[in-house]
Structure formats: structure tokens, C-alpha cells
DSSP file (Angstrom, degrees, kcal/mol; ACC not computed):
  #  RESIDUE AA STRUCTURE BP1 BP2  ACC     N-H-->O    O-->H-N    N-H-->O    O-->H-N    TCO  KAPPA ALPHA  PHI   PSI    X-CA   Y-CA   Z-CA
    1    1 A K     >        0   0    0      0, 0.0     4,-2.0     0, 0.0     5,-0.2   0.000 360.0 360.0 360.0 -39.8   93.1   43.2  -19.3
    2    2 A A  H  >  +     0   0    0      2,-0.2     4,-2.6     1,-0.2     5,-0.2   0.915 360.0  50.5 -62.8 -44.4   93.3   39.7  -17.7
    3    3 A I  H  > S+     0   0    0      1,-0.2     4,-2.7     2,-0.2     5,-0.2   0.924 109.3  50.7 -62.0 -41.4   96.2   38.8  -19.8
    4    4 A D  H  > S+     0   0    0      1,-0.2     4,-2.1     2,-0.2    -1,-0.2   0.905 111.4  47.3 -64.7 -39.9   98.0   42.0  -18.9
    5    5 A R  H  X S+     0   0    0     -4,-2.0     4,-2.3     2,-0.2    -1,-0.2   0.878 112.7  49.9 -68.4 -36.3   97.5   41.4  -15.2
    6    6 A A  H  X S+     0   0    0     -4,-2.6     4,-2.2     1,-0.2    -2,-0.2   0.919 112.0  46.9 -68.7 -39.7   98.7   37.8  -15.5
    7    7 A Q  H  X S+     0   0    0     -4,-2.7     4,-2.3    -5,-0.2    -1,-0.2   0.861 110.2  53.2 -67.9 -35.1  101.8   38.9  -17.4
    8    8 A T  H  X S+     0   0    0     -4,-2.1     4,-2.1    -5,-0.2    -2,-0.2   0.947 110.2  49.3 -61.1 -50.5  102.5   41.6  -14.8
    9    9 A L  H  X S+     0   0    0     -4,-2.3     4,-2.3     1,-0.2     5,-0.4   0.918 112.0  47.4 -49.9 -51.4  102.2   39.0  -12.0
   10   10 A L  H  X S+     0   0    0     -4,-2.2     4,-1.8     1,-0.2    -1,-0.2   0.880 110.9  51.3 -64.1 -40.8  104.6   36.6  -13.9
   11   11 A K  H  < S+     0   0    0     -4,-2.3    42,-0.7     1,-0.2    -1,-0.2   0.861 116.4  41.4 -67.4 -33.3  107.1   39.4  -14.5
   12   12 A G  H  < S+     0   0    0     -4,-2.1    -2,-0.2    40,-0.2    -1,-0.2   0.784 130.8  19.3 -82.2 -28.1  107.0   40.3  -10.8
   13   13 A F  H  < S+     0   0    0     -4,-2.3    -3,-0.2    -5,-0.2     2,-0.2   0.753  97.1  91.3-117.9 -30.0  107.1   37.0   -9.2
   14   14 A A     <  -     0   0    0     -4,-1.8    39,-0.3    -5,-0.4    43,-0.1  -0.501  63.4-138.7 -78.0 136.7  108.3   34.3  -11.6
   15   15 A T     >  -     0   0    0     -2,-0.2     4,-2.4     1,-0.1     5,-0.2  -0.260  32.0 -98.9 -78.9 177.7  112.0   33.4  -11.7
   16   16 A E  H  > S+     0   0    0     39,-0.3     4,-2.4    38,-0.2     5,-0.1   0.887 125.9  50.4 -64.9 -38.9  113.8   32.8  -15.0
   17   17 A Q  H  > S+     0   0    0      2,-0.2     4,-2.2     1,-0.2    -1,-0.2   0.906 111.0  48.6 -66.8 -43.6  113.5   29.0  -14.5
   18   18 A E  H  > S+     0   0    0      2,-0.2     4,-2.2     1,-0.2    -2,-0.2   0.905 112.4  48.0 -64.3 -41.0  109.8   29.3  -13.8
   19   19 A N  H  X S+     0   0    0     -4,-2.4     4,-2.4     2,-0.2    -2,-0.2   0.919 111.2  51.5 -64.6 -42.5  109.3   31.5  -17.0
   20   20 A A  H  X S+     0   0    0     -4,-2.4     4,-2.9     1,-0.2    -2,-0.2   0.903 110.0  49.2 -60.8 -39.0  111.3   29.0  -19.0
   21   21 A F  H  X S+     0   0    0     -4,-2.2     4,-2.2     1,-0.2     6,-0.3   0.923 110.8  49.6 -68.1 -41.4  109.1   26.2  -17.7
   22   22 A L  H  X>S+     0   0    0     -4,-2.2     6,-1.7     1,-0.2     4,-0.9   0.861 113.6  46.3 -62.7 -37.0  106.0   28.1  -18.6
   23   23 A D  H  <5S+     0   0    0     -4,-2.4    -2,-0.2     2,-0.2    -1,-0.2   0.913 113.0  49.6 -71.3 -44.0  107.3   28.8  -22.1
   24   24 A A  H  <5S+     0   0    0     -4,-2.9    -2,-0.2     1,-0.2    -1,-0.2   0.819 117.7  38.0 -66.8 -31.1  108.4   25.3  -22.7
   25   25 A T  H  <5S-     0   0    0     -4,-2.2    -1,-0.2    -5,-0.2    -2,-0.2   0.606 105.4-123.8 -94.2  -8.9  105.2   23.7  -21.7
   26   26 A G  T ><5S+     0   0    0     -4,-0.9     3,-0.9    -5,-0.2    -3,-0.2   0.557  74.9 125.1  80.2   9.9  102.9   26.3  -23.2
   27   27 A L  G > < +     0   0    0     -5,-0.8     3,-2.1    -6,-0.3     6,-0.2   0.766  52.9  78.6 -75.5 -20.5  101.3   26.9  -19.9
   28   28 A R  G 3  S+     0   0    0     -6,-1.7    -1,-0.2     1,-0.3    -5,-0.1   0.862 100.3  42.9 -53.6 -33.8  102.0   30.7  -20.1
   29   29 A N  G <  S+     0   0    0     -3,-0.9    -1,-0.3    -7,-0.3    -2,-0.2   0.303  83.3 130.8 -97.1   8.8   99.1   30.9  -22.5
   30   30 A S    <>  -     0   0    0     -3,-2.1     4,-2.6     1,-0.2     3,-0.5  -0.478  55.2-143.6 -62.8 117.5   96.8   28.7  -20.6
   31   31 A P  H  > S+     0   0    0      0, 0.0     4,-2.4     0, 0.0     5,-0.2   0.856 101.8  51.4 -53.2 -35.1   93.3   30.3  -20.1
   32   32 A Q  H  > S+     0   0    0      2,-0.2     4,-2.3     1,-0.2     5,-0.2   0.891 111.6  45.2 -74.1 -35.4   93.1   28.7  -16.7
   33   33 A L  H  > S+     0   0    0     -3,-0.5     4,-3.0    -6,-0.2     5,-0.3   0.917 113.8  49.9 -67.9 -38.7   96.5   30.1  -15.6
   34   34 A I  H  X S+     0   0    0     -4,-2.6     4,-2.5     2,-0.2    -2,-0.2   0.933 112.0  48.2 -63.3 -44.7   95.8   33.5  -17.0
   35   35 A T  H  X S+     0   0    0     -4,-2.4     4,-2.3    -5,-0.3     5,-0.2   0.935 112.8  49.2 -60.8 -47.0   92.4   33.6  -15.2
   36   36 A L  H  X S+     0   0    0     -4,-2.3     4,-2.3     1,-0.2    -2,-0.2   0.956 113.8  44.2 -56.0 -53.4   94.0   32.5  -11.9
   37   37 A L  H  X S+     0   0    0     -4,-3.0     4,-2.8     1,-0.2    -1,-0.2   0.871 110.6  54.5 -61.0 -37.9   96.7   35.0  -12.1
   38   38 A S  H  X S+     0   0    0     -4,-2.5     4,-2.2    -5,-0.3    -1,-0.2   0.914 108.7  48.7 -62.2 -42.3   94.4   37.8  -13.1
   39   39 A R  H  X S+     0   0    0     -4,-2.3     4,-1.7     2,-0.2    -2,-0.2   0.920 112.7  48.3 -64.1 -42.2   92.1   37.0  -10.0
   40   40 A I  H  X S+     0   0    0     -4,-2.3     4,-2.6     1,-0.2     5,-0.3   0.915 109.5  53.2 -63.0 -42.2   95.2   37.1   -7.8
   41   41 A G  H  X S+     0   0    0     -4,-2.8     4,-1.8     1,-0.2    -1,-0.2   0.872 107.2  51.4 -57.4 -40.6   96.3   40.3   -9.4
   42   42 A E  H  < S+     0   0    0     -4,-2.2    -1,-0.2     2,-0.2    -2,-0.2   0.878 111.4  48.2 -61.9 -39.6   92.9   41.9   -8.7
   43   43 A V  H  < S+     0   0    0     -4,-1.7    -2,-0.2     1,-0.2    -1,-0.2   0.933 119.1  35.5 -72.6 -46.9   93.2   40.9   -5.0
   44   44 A I  H  X S-     0   0    0     -4,-2.6     4,-0.7    -5,-0.1    -1,-0.2   0.715  99.8-154.5 -83.8 -17.9   96.7   42.1   -4.3
   45   45 A G  T ><  -     0   0    0     -4,-1.8     3,-0.6    -5,-0.3     4,-0.2   0.210  32.9 -72.7  66.6 168.7   96.5   45.2   -6.5
   46   46 A E  G >4 S+     0   0    0      1,-0.2     3,-1.1     2,-0.2    -1,-0.2   0.782 125.0  64.7 -70.1 -31.3   99.2   47.1   -8.3
   47   47 A D  G 34 S+     0   0    0      1,-0.2    -1,-0.2    -3,-0.1    -2,-0.1   0.802 104.2  47.6 -65.5 -28.0  100.6   48.7   -5.1
   48   48 A S  G << S+     0   0    0     -4,-0.7    -1,-0.2    -3,-0.6    -2,-0.2   0.445  88.1 109.1 -93.3  -3.1  101.6   45.2   -3.8
   49   49 A M    <   -     0   0    0     -3,-1.1     2,-0.1    -4,-0.2   -40,-0.0  -0.578  65.8-132.8 -78.9 128.6  103.3   44.1   -7.0
   50   50 A P        -     0   0    0      0, 0.0     3,-0.1     0, 0.0    -2,-0.1  -0.498  17.5-123.8 -71.5 153.2  107.1   43.9   -7.0
   51   51 A R  S    S-     0   0    0      1,-0.3     2,-0.3    -2,-0.1   -38,-0.1   0.952  73.9 -50.8 -61.3 -50.2  108.9   45.4   -9.8
   52   52 A S        -     0   0    0    -40,-0.2     8,-0.6   -39,-0.1    -1,-0.3  -0.939  53.8 -98.6-176.2 164.3  110.7   42.2  -10.8
   53   53 A L  B     -A   59   0A   0    -42,-0.7     2,-0.1   -39,-0.3   -40,-0.1  -0.639  38.5-117.3 -89.0 152.2  112.8   39.5   -9.4
   54   54 A G    >   -     0   0    0      4,-2.6     3,-2.2    -2,-0.3   -38,-0.2  -0.310  39.6 -91.7 -80.2 175.5  116.5   39.5   -9.8
   55   55 A S  T 3  S+     0   0    0      1,-0.3   -39,-0.3     2,-0.1    -1,-0.1   0.799 125.3  60.2 -62.7 -28.4  118.3   36.7  -11.7
   56   56 A G  T 3  S-     0   0    0      3,-0.1    -1,-0.3     2,-0.1   -41,-0.1   0.518 117.0-110.3 -80.5  -3.0  118.8   34.7   -8.5
   57   57 A G  S <  S+     0   0    0     -3,-2.2    -2,-0.1     1,-0.3     3,-0.1   0.511  85.2 103.5  91.6   1.1  115.0   34.5   -7.9
   58   58 A G  S    S-     0   0    0      1,-0.2    -4,-2.6    -5,-0.0    -1,-0.3  -0.470  82.8 -61.2-107.5-178.1  115.1   36.8   -4.9
   59   59 A P  B     -A   53   0A   0      0, 0.0    -1,-0.2     0, 0.0    -6,-0.1  -0.229  62.7 -95.8 -61.6 152.6  114.1   40.4   -4.5
   60   60 A T     >  -     0   0    0     -8,-0.6     4,-3.2     1,-0.1     5,-0.2  -0.240  41.6-100.7 -65.1 162.5  115.9   43.1   -6.4
   61   61 A D  H  > S+     0   0    0      1,-0.2     4,-2.7     2,-0.2     5,-0.2   0.856 123.1  56.7 -55.9 -38.3  118.8   44.7   -4.6
   62   62 A D  H  > S+     0   0    0      2,-0.2     4,-1.6     1,-0.2    -1,-0.2   0.943 111.8  40.9 -58.4 -49.5  116.6   47.8   -3.9
   63   63 A R  H  > S+     0   0    0      1,-0.2     4,-2.3     2,-0.2    -2,-0.2   0.912 113.6  54.6 -68.3 -39.5  113.9   45.7   -2.1
   64   64 A Q  H  X S+     0   0    0     -4,-3.2     4,-2.8     1,-0.2    -2,-0.2   0.918 107.4  48.6 -61.2 -41.8  116.5   43.7   -0.4
   65   65 A S  H  X S+     0   0    0     -4,-2.7     4,-1.9    -5,-0.2    -1,-0.2   0.879 111.0  51.1 -67.3 -32.9  118.2   46.7    1.0
   66   66 A K  H  X S+     0   0    0     -4,-1.6     4,-1.8    -5,-0.2    -1,-0.2   0.911 112.4  46.9 -66.3 -42.2  114.9   48.0    2.3
   67   67 A L  H  X S+     0   0    0     -4,-2.3     4,-2.9     1,-0.2    -2,-0.2   0.915 110.1  52.6 -67.7 -43.6  114.2   44.7    3.9
   68   68 A D  H  < S+     0   0    0     -4,-2.8    -1,-0.2     1,-0.2    -2,-0.2   0.888 110.8  48.1 -61.5 -40.4  117.7   44.6    5.4
   69   69 A S  H  < S+     0   0    0     -4,-1.9    -1,-0.2     1,-0.2    -2,-0.2   0.862 115.6  43.3 -72.3 -31.0  117.1   48.0    7.0
   70   70 A L  H  < S+     0   0    0     -4,-1.8    -2,-0.2     1,-0.2    -1,-0.2   0.863 128.9  27.0 -77.9 -36.7  113.7   47.1    8.4
   71   71 A Y    ><  +     0   0    0     -4,-2.9     3,-1.9    -5,-0.2    -1,-0.2  -0.593  68.3 165.0-126.5  66.8  114.7   43.7    9.7
   72   72 A P  G >  S+     0   0    0      0, 0.0     3,-1.4     0, 0.0    -1,-0.1   0.801  74.7  60.3 -59.1 -32.9  118.5   43.8   10.4
   73   73 A S  G 3  S+     0   0    0      1,-0.3    -5,-0.1    -5,-0.0    -2,-0.0   0.639  98.9  58.9 -70.9 -12.8  118.5   40.7   12.5
   74   74 A M  G <  S+     0   0    0     -3,-1.9    -1,-0.3    -7,-0.2     2,-0.1   0.284  77.4 124.0 -96.9   9.1  117.2   38.7    9.4
   75   75 A Q    <   -     0   0    0     -3,-1.4     2,-0.3    -7,-0.1    -7,-0.0  -0.443  67.0-115.2 -73.7 144.5  120.3   39.6    7.2
   76   76 A K              0   0    0      1,-0.1    -1,-0.1    -2,-0.1    -2,-0.1  -0.592 360.0 360.0 -76.2 136.8  122.2   36.7    5.7
   77   77 A K              0   0    0     -2,-0.3    -1,-0.1     0, 0.0    -2,-0.0   0.355 360.0 360.0-111.8 360.0  125.8   36.5    7.0
């Protein structure tokens, strides 16, 4: 269960570069990292988890469009 929660967090928050780093260093399977991410996952819960990050490391287009509609003055020009 802790591993699943940790992997869900990484899938939702880590960029491609961060995932590559975790794979290259072997930290993805670190018990300490898994425990930390699992505790964070418990606190924020499934409802607060983003689906995934886009390739650019930012929110997916769907999330970005929602943010743009809620905060139009914050849109990048």
C-alpha cells in the first residue's frame, strides 16, 4: 500500500527529468523515500492528487485551462 501511494505521488508530481533521476540513482526504490511519499499521500489524500504532469513539467492542459478560467489575470502572455 505504501509503495502504491508513493508511486501515485511520483506519477502525479514528478517530471520526466525527476523520474529519470530517481531511476538512474536507484532512489525510486529507497525505503526512506517510499515511506516519506506514502506519509505525504496519506495527508493530501486521493482527492488532491493531480492526474499527471505534462511533458513540460507543468499541469496538464485540462488543469491549466481550469486555472486560467479561475485566475485570468495570472495567464502567461
